[in-house]
Every structure is written in C-alpha cells, then in structure tokens.
N, C-alpha and C positions, 0 to 999 in steps of 0.2 A: 536447487528447485527452488521458486520463491514463492512467498504467502500468499494467499488472494489478496487483489489487487482492487479488484471491482464490486462493487455489493449495490444491489438497485433496489433489495428491501430487506425489511428484517428477516430474520430466521429465528424460527424457533431457539429455546433458548440452550438447548441441547446442541443445536446444530443438525439435527436427526430427526427421522421421519417419527412419529408416531408409530409402535410396534412396525417396523419395516419389514419384516416377513411375515406375521398376519394381513396388511394389507395387501398383498400381492392380486388375491382376486377381487378386492374392492378395485385396486388400480387397473386390473383389465378390465374391468367394466364400464368404467371413467373413462377408459379410454377409447371406448368401446361405439361414444355418442357421436351422432352423425356431426357433420359440420354445418346442413343446413338450416334445422335448429339453432344453429348457434352463430349464427353472423357478427350479433355484438361481439362476442367475447374472441372472436378470431379477430377484427380489427386489434381489440386492446390489447390482445399478445402480440398482434407485427406492431402496433404502438411502442410496447415495453423492448420488445428485441431492438427496435432503431433505434430508442436512447440508450440501451446500450452501444451499438455499434457506432455511436459516436466516439467514442472513448477507448474504442480499440484499437492496436496495430497491428499490424503485417507479423508479427509473430508467434511459435509455436504456444500452444497449452492446450488448457482444457477445460471447457463453459460447461455448468450447471444451469439448466432453464429450471426454477423454481412456481411453483402454482399461487396462488394466495393464500393459502394457511405457511409456506416456506417450504412446503415439503420437494423432495427432489423429483420432478417428470422426467428426465434424462439429463446422462452424461456424455458426453462428447471432444472427441481432441483434434485437435487442427493444425496444418502446415501453420497458417494461417489467420490467427482468430478474425481477422477483420473480414475477410475474404468467405470464409467459412459462415461463421455466424449472419452475415449478410445475407447468404441464401434462405433462408429462412425468410425473409421478407419477402420471396419471391412467389408467393404464393400459385401464378401458372406451372411452375415445374417441381410443387411439391404434390406428395400422395398424400393418400387419403391418412392414411394413419398418422403423417408428420403436421399434416391441416389439424388432425382433433390434440396433438401434442401442441401446438402455437395456438391452438384458440384455449386453452388452460394455461400458459403461460404469461405470469405476471412478473417475473423477475429474472433475474442472469446472476450466478457466480462464474468466476473467471481466475485463474489461476497459470502465469507463464510458466514454461518450461525452457531450458536450453535445447533440446533437439524433439525433434517430434517421434522418435525412439519412447523417451522421455515422457512424453507425454500420452502415447499409446499403453503405457505400465500404468502411469496415476490415473488412465479412465478406468483400468481395469479393476486397482485398487480403488478405486469411489465405488467405480459398480456394485462391489460385493459390498461395500460398507453400507450404501444409501439404499439398494437395489430399488432400481428406479423403477416404473409400469412400462415404460416406453422403449427401454433396454432389454439387449437378450440377457437371459440370469440362467447362470449356471445353477442351477439349487440343489447344490449337493454341503450341506456345511460339517460334514463326517470328515476328521483328518485322516491321515492314511497313516499306516505304521510302518514303522523301520527297524531293521536290526543297528543296534548300536556296538560297537565293539568299542571299547573305552582303552585310550591312550591315557589315564590319570594316575595309575598304578601299576607298579612292579610286574604284578601278575592282571593283566586285564579281564575284565568282563564284561560276557556277551549277552544283550539282553534284549526287550522288545521294547521301544521306544515310539513316543509319540510327543505332538504338539514341537515348541519350537526347539532349534540344533542347538543349544549351548554349549552342554557335557563339549570337553576334547575328545578327537577320537576320531572313526571310521564309521560314515553311515549309511548302510546298504539296503536301496531300497526306489521308490514306495512298493511297495507290498497292497495288495488289491484290498487286505480284510485281516480281520485279527486272525483269522481262522487258516489263513493261508500261512502268516509269519509264523505263527504258534507253532505250524507242521512242520517247519523249513528251521526251527530254531530248537526244538526236537532234536531231529535229526541230525543238526550241527555239534551240538551238546556231544551224543553220540560217536561222531565222527575223529575230533578232534577235541573232546573230554577239557573244555575251558569252563571255570566255573562261571555261574551266576547270579550268585549270591549277593546281599549288599556289602557293604565296607564294614558296618559296626556286625554283620552275623560273621563276616569273616576276620575278622581280628578275635572275636572272643571261643573261639573254638580251639577247642583241646583235643578233639579226637573228628575222624571224618565222617561228615554228615550221609543223609540214606543216598544222595546220589552219586558218591562215592562206590557205595554197595553196590547199584545198579549199571554202575558203569557208564556214566554220563559226568563225571570229574574229574579228575585228576588228584585234587582235593594237596592246592597246595598252600592250603591254611593251617597243616598241621607236617606241611614236608615231605609229602610224599614224594615232589618231582621236583625237581632241582629249577631252579630260576631260569637257566639257560635250555633246557628242555623246555619248560615250556613255553618260554619266548619263540622255541620252533613250532610250537605247537598252533601259537599267532598265527608268526609267516606263513603258515599251511595256510589257516584259515583265510586272511587276505588274500592270496592267492584265487582258492577257491570261488571264494564272493566275486574275486575280480576275472572271476572267466574261465581260470586257468586251470578244471577242474582235471584235466585228462591229467596232468603233472603231477599231480597229488596221488589221486588211482596209481599211477604207476611205481612211486613215492611206497607208498603203503604197500606194495603187494612186491615186493624190494624185500620189503623190509621182513613179511610176513614168510617168505619164503626164505631169507635167512634164519628166522626164528627156528624154523620146521628144520631146517638142514643141522641147527646146533641141538635141535629135542627140548627148546623150547616152547613145548605145548603149550604154556597156558600167556607168554606173551604173544605167540601165532594166533592165537583164539581171540585174544582182545584186539587184533589186526584185522583178523577175520571179519570180528563184527564194525567194526570200522570203516570196513569195505561195504560191506552192506546199508549201511549208514548213506554213502557216497552214492549207491547204485538209487539208493532210497530215491535221496534227492534228484537224482538227472531222472528215475525213473515217471516222476510226480511232473513232469514238465510237459505237459498234453503237446504242446506246442515245439514245431523244432524250430529253433531260433539260433544256432552252434552259430550260423556265419554273420549273425546279425549285431552283435556285441551290446553295446549300451543304447536303445534304443525306445520312443512309445511309440503306440500305433494310434491312429485314430481315423474310424470309419463311420463316416452317419450313412443312416435311412429314414427317409421320409416316406409317409401314408396317411392320408386321411387328415391332411393338415397338421399331423403331428409330426416332432423329429425327434431318434435317437440317435445319441453318439458310443459308441463301442473302443475303451482304451484296451489297449494292453501295454503289460509293462515288461519289459525285456532291460536286462540285467546279467553282463560277462557272458552273452548266451545263454540266458536262465530263461522263463518263463515266470516271473514273479506275480502272475496273477492278470484280474481282467476287470476294468468296472462300467456299467453301460450309465450312461447319465442320459437327461431326459429334460434337458432348456424349457424354460417358460418363456412366452414373450418373445415366441417365434414367428404371428401371422403377419404377413408383408415384408417380412426381412427372406434374402435370398437365403439358400441354403449354405452358399459358400460364405455368407457372411458370417450365420447362428456356427458354422463351424469356426473359424479365426476367430471371435467374440469367447465359442466355450473353451479353446485352444487358452487364451492369454488370462483368462481367468483362472482355469485351473491354475496355472502354474504363479498363477499370484500365491500360492500356498505352498506348490512341488517345486525343489529346483531341477531345472530341466536337462532330460541329457543331450549329450555331443549329437544325435540324431532324434526327428520328430518326422516320423511319416504320416502321412496323410493320403486321402485317397483322390482328391482332388485338389486345382491348380485354388488357392487361399487369396482373396483381396489382398494388394499390400503387402504381397508376400517375401518382399525383398527388408518392407519395413520392420514384420511380424521378427527376422531373423533378427534384425538389429538391437530388438526390444526384448527378445530372449538371452540373445548373446550377452548384451550388459544385464541382464539380471543373472546371469550364470557366471560373470567373466570369464569366458572364452567363448570360444566360436561354438554355434548351435544353427547346424541346419534343418532345416526342411524339407522333405524330398518325395518324392509321388515314387512308389518303385515300380518299375516296368518288368523284370523278370529278375528267375531265381528265388532262392529262401525268402527274399522280402517279399516278391509278388505273392508268393504262396501266404504267407503271413496276411499279408493285407487281404486277399479273398476270405478267409479265414476268418478276421475282422470284419468284414463287409457283410459275410452270412450270420457272422454274430449278432452285428449288429442291429440285422432283418428280425432275426429271432426274437432279441429283447423287445425291440418296440412290439411286434405281435404280443408278444408275453403281457404288453404293460399295457395294450389296448385291449386284451382281455379281461384284462385286471379289472381297468377302470370301466370296462361297462358292468360288471360283475358289482363293483361299488356303485356305480350309477343306477341299478338295479334296487340295491339293498336300500338305499336311502329313498327310494322312488315307493317301496314299500312299507320302510318306515313312517314315510309322512303318510303314507295311508293308513297305517295301523294310527298313530298317534293326531289322526284328524287334522293333519297341516294341510294347509294352502297351496304349498309346494317343496319339496323337497328341501332340506335343510344346507345353506350355505356354510354356516357356523355353528357348533354344537359346545356346550359349554357343561363341564360336569362335575361337580361338587362335593366334596364330604369333610368329616374332620376327624382328630382322632385325638388320644390321649387317655393317661391312666388318672381313673378318678377325680379326674378337673384339673390335672395338675401338667404342667407342657404343652399345653390344647395347643393344637393346631388346625386349620383350615387350610382348603386345597382345591384350586380352580384345574384341568386340563381344559386344554382343547382339542375339535377332529373336525377333519372337514373332510369334503366326497376324498380329497387326496392323501388323506391317513393325521395323525395324529400331527398337531402342529408344538413341537416343543418347545420351541424358542417362547411360544406365550403361555407358558406353565406359571401358575402365581402362586404363595403358599402367602397366609396369613397366617399371624403371630396373634392368637386369640387376645385380646389385652381386658375388656370390663367384661365376660362371660366365664371367672375361672371356676364357677361351679362345676358339679357334675351334671352340666345340662347341654344337654345333646340341644336343644332345639334353638336353647339361648344363643348357642355357639355358630349357629346356621345364620341366625339373622343379626349377627356382627357381622358374618362372613359379607353374605350378601346386600347389607347396608351399607359396608366401605366399597364392595364392587360397583355398586348399580350407582353408588351416589358420585362415586368419583365418574363417570359413565354420562351422567347428568352434565355432570360438569365440563367432559371435554368435549363433550360430542351431542348438544341439548336439542340439532336438529335432524339426528341421525343420517347422517352424510356419509359417514365412515363406517363402514361395514367391521372395519378391524376392531370394532371399538363393542358394539352392539353384537348379541348373540340371536339367534335365530328361532336356536330350541336351548331349554335351560333342562338339564336333567340331573336331580337330586337323587342320593345313595338314602333313600330310606321311606318309608311310607306316610301318613296321613299327619304321624305332625311336624316332621320334618319340611311337608310339603306348605302346612299350613303358616309355618314361619315364614319359606318363602313368599308367599303369596301374600304374607299381613305386611313386610318390608317394602313389598313392590309396589303396594297401595299405597303404601303412608308416601312413596315418592312418584306417587301417578302413572307407573306404570302399569300398562295393561294390554301392551298389543306383544307380549313375549310369551309365547309358548313354554308352559311350566310343567313336568313330569316326574314322579316321584317312582323309585325303583325298590320296590322289598323285596325279601328272599322266598316272603311266602308263608304259609302256615308250619313246612316243613324247612324250617331255619338252615341253612347250608348247606341243602341240596339243588343244584345247578338246576335249572331248567323248570323251578317251581315260583319263577320269580313271576308277581304280581306289580303292575303296574297301576299308578295310583294320578287320578285327573283331579282338577281343582275343584269340577263341582262333585264329587265324594265317588263318583264312576272308579271302578277296577274292572283291570282287562290282563289276560294270560294270553301267550304266546305256544303253538303245539313246541315240544319239547326240542323237536330238529329243524327248528324254524331259522334262516339266514340271520332274518331279521334279530332272534334271539341272539345266538350267537353274538351278533354285532353289540348288542345290545348289553353283553354281558363284558364282553374285552374292553367297552370304554369304562365300564362299574372295576372293571378288574386293573386298570391302569390307572384311575384314580386312586384305588384304593395304594396301591406301588408308588403312587407319586407321594401319598399323603402321608402314609407309615412311612416313608424315607424320610420326611421333613421332619416328621416326631422324634424317629430316633438320633436325626442327629441334634436334633433341640435337646435329645435328654443327653448325650455322650457331651455336650459343650458344656450342658448345666453339672454336671458331673466332675468335669477337669477345672472347674471354675474358680476363681481361690476368691475368698473377702479381700483381698488387695485390689480386684479389678477395680472395687468400686474409687480408688481413689484416682482422683484427675490428674494426668500429666506425669505418673509415672509406669512408664516401659515395660517391656517384657527385661533387660538385661537387671534391673535397677530391682523387681520381683524375686527375679532367682537372687539376686545378693543378699537380698534381704532374708528370702528361707531359707539359702546355706547357713545365716549368720545367725539367727534365731532358731532354726529348727520349725517351728509352724507360724502360721496368719495370727492365731491366737495370741502370742507370745508377742508379735510384732507390735499388734494393739496393744498389748500391758507395757511395751518398753518404755523407760523415760526417757526423754527429750536425748539427754547426755547419751543413754542408751544406742538410740539411733544415728547420733550424729558420729561414735567410734564404729557403725559398720561398714565395710569397703563399700567402694562405689557409692555412697550416699555426704552430699554435701549438707552444710549445715542450712542451707533452704532447703534442701528437698526434705530431711530430717523434719525442720517447722513444718512443711505443710504435712508430711504425715501423722506428726504429732497434732496437729491441731485437729487435723480429720477425725481423728478419733476423740479428741477431748473438749469439742467446741462448744461443747452443749456446759461449759465448766467444774 
C-alpha cells in the first residue's frame, strides 16, 4: 500500500476532524442542506474535484473528500481512481445526497493501493477512523470479548480477553457480550478444571486456592495434577471449543462409568459435575447451529427510514451470542449497500470466519469475499442460505432484526418525548441536541478534578467526555473550581469555533451539579466571555440532601422549579447527574492513586522507570538518593557518570 500522493488542500494539524464522533449529528444536518440555495458552492466543489482529476491515473485506490476546514466528508474506493472521481463532476447523474456532498467539497486526498480488494479494506479502516458524514457508519465502538487459551506456559491459562490479540494461544470468539463470555467461561472451568489465575499468582502459591475447593480448577500450581494430565484437559478443551463437544462428552461418560465400576465414587462425582457443565453449555445455546460450523449470520430490517442489522456468532456449531447494530447516515443509500458497508466495518476489528451468511445479494460480493479472505489470510465465503439449518438460522436472525429495530424505534420515541418534555420544563425553544453536565471532585481542595459529560438524544457520548485538572483553584472553593472549568471549556470553544458552525463544539444546554453558588460562577464566566445564548441550569439536591426525587432546578434569574417524584424528566436528569458523578469520582480516584505511587525521582528529567528502580533498589529510599554524594551515585548499578551528574545537579543546583 502506498503513501498518500495527492493533496489539494491543507489538513488540520492532527489530520482528523475535531470531535469526529460528536460531530455526527452536525454532519447529518450539514449534509441535509438544499442544493438549490448552494449553486455557487456546487460549482466550487466541482472545480475542486476537476483539479484533482487532472492528476489521477486509472489505478485502484481510496479517495477522501474534504471540506473547507479539512474535515473528511466522504471516503470511497475505486478500481480506477481517475474514472471514479471524474463521475462526481457529472452533476446530472448524481443523487441529491451526492450533490450536497460535492457542494461542500473543497479538496481531496488520494491513496493508491495494489488492488481493489486492498482499497476496500482501507476504505473501511478510514471510515471507522474519520466517521465521515456521507458514509454509512457502524456506530458500535465496543470491543468484542474472546476466550483465550494461552500457549505460553506449561500449564496453559484460560481467561477472557479483549483488545489486540498479541498473546500466543488459541482465541475463541467473538462473544456478543461480557455476560455471555463469562457464563461460558465459568462452565468451561467446571468442565475442564483449567486455571484462570495470572502467572504471578500461579508462581507464588503454596496451597490450592478457593477455585480448587469448589471444583473449578485442578490446582496445577501445587502439583495436584501432572503436566501430562493437565495437557489432556487442555486438548479436551480445544476439541470442545472447536465443535467436537459430542466426542468430549462421550469420553467423560466412559470415564465416569469406569470410575463407578471401580467403586471410585469421588472421581465419578467429579466427572458427573463436569458432564453437567458440558450439558449446561450446550443447553444455553438458544439456537440450534450444530451443522453450521464456524459462521457469522447477518440479517437486515428496515422501517420508517431506519435500519437495523442483527448478527449471530456461531463457532464450532455453538451459538456464542448475538448483537444488533443500528448504522447511521443510511438515508438515500440502498439497503444492500448498507449491509455491505456494515459487514466490512465490522470485520475491520473482528477476524472473519470461513463463512458469512447474509439475507440478500450484496453489491460487489466477489470483491467483498476477496477483501475478507485477504484480511483472514484464508478463504472466506459469502452465502445466502436456501435450505436446512442455515435457512432456519437466517429466518431467526431476520425475525430478531425486526424485533430489535422495533424496540429501538420505541426507545427512540420515548427518548424524544422525554427531551421534548425536558425542553418544555426548562423553557427551551427546542429539545436540546447536545447536553453538557459539569461537576468537580476533591478532598479539602486536594487533587481537585473537574469533569464534563455529554448526552444527546441517542444517549451518552462517552468519547466526548472531558476531565479538567484544576490548576489555579486549589483551595477548598467549589465555586472557584467551577469557574476555572467553565473558563477553560468555553474559552477553547470561542477559539475553535467562534461562528458557532460546528454543533460538536457548542452545547444547547449546560447542567451544573450544584445550586445558586455554582450557577452564579458559571454565569459569571460566560458573561465575561460574551456568551449569552446558552441555557444554563443548576441541579441541587434540595432541602432534604441526598433524597432522590427532591432535586431543585435553579434558573439564572433566581427562580427554582421542581418536578413530581415519578416524572420521566426527573429520572432523566438524575441519570445525567449520576453519570457525571461517576465520571468525576473515577477521575479523582485515579489522580489520587497516581499521587500515592508517585516518587520524588519522577521530577528528574530524563530518568526513566528502569533507572528509578535501580536507584531505589541501591539506596533504599528517594530521600537517600537525594542525600547521596556524586561518587555514591556513580557507583549505583545502571547509572552512568553523566546520569549521576544529572541527578546530583538536580538536587544541588542551588549550591
């Protein structure tokens, strides 16, 4: 894959949009502008694209359309970049959505690739990175859990794993949720008695832990099982997780019968419990998928302009859970294309299985197969099931997709109603699209932290949460701390977007945890910055401090209002306040923990963790390092003469 070779305008310093996830709603509104009122912009966009077309060649690659600020509008791939990009200058052939995109385009960036399949993979990667407003987006940033059976120890460990798959071993998954993987893992521990502890815990045991007592581990740490016998359990676990559960169960039944015949009833009871665990795992599979093997199932449902995609994860003929996705930016996009985009973005994070079952013909299905095969480094097949267990499984996925979408629409309707009622209660002109909630946390002014959370009609926007380390207001003054947080937050907003063009920067509603004092501090800061058009409300716990349902809403003009204790609006406000409490307390605890483990040696520039450890091991304490003579420092292991001089000068520079 080559490096970007064409650039027709300057990017932002980071090369990414400001607040890419938070700007999604703004981007959709921006994409909805009419073409009729933007003909000059449309001509400017066409001219910008034509300038790029002149430099392009008929080679495969990926192109990014950029707006006037350098933010990414759209990411696309092409077999022939010159032909594909030139199509955007033929306005008569473009849909209204594409005309809106062209009208905002002011430049492009191009990446050439070795093949169209490689371009398809890069396109999915860039879409997830930049989250452009004119691409279908799979809005799901939660990583999927796996079960990892490690292979870097003579007594392999089995445990839950998230994130990059760097550890050596066998990965089984993905599982749809942490709950499903935890349930399966617990049953696997009962079935195969494999250890789940860390290596450090394992190496320091001199007697079995509780897991051995409750028959969920064979205690290899203290020699209760031989290495060969433990490896036999590992081999059984691999067979079971690979779909050969019947063979494992048959072996266990034979062993149990043999133990009973030999009157070894204790061993027979253990084997009986292991068989029950195997039965539990298979019984928990709500979907019969024994003949499917390793496959993922995707079905799409559409209603009222909204789309839901249901995914089932089948591994070794076992159902490892299901998840519903609700992609955004799907208006004016064919449903088949939406499903194709969702699948490609999904497998940008998750390794594809040998078979991917879909409920419809996808555009460029052969190209998608080639891209997924390249990603998995083996053959991956797209298939529409027609009969048998696979067809039954697809029908069940389609039904689940419809049900999940209907639930989503019902929840969205409830949320929209709550936002309308919130706007009415707080006397806003319209329901807020971006709500920011603020709080701070400290212990008598020490380790003070401020926090901001963000909520939208779709829920909490956790990627936009912010922490503020309090720098100037270090005394026990909540009002001063709130002033500092608000001054830093909105001074930056004024600098980044003074014209209020980007909704991801400016809130519609600010909620402050506190009463009149905190509210006055916020209004004072906003007044100094000349900001007068943001609704600000304080939420206090009322006269009966700590009693839920007695919250008082403070308005800038001094008025106070309350809500009935069973009001959905009150419940929503409490959720917002509880979320900012959770976030700020977590930030404060993290700051305290870091301070507890801090060392005076951390202040010395250029002294890394290895040398700090060497100094502390040699001298015992940081105070002895400070009092050491230059000759003593030079004799410390791992400390050169230059480093010793740096440490000595740091503590004795004042003479």
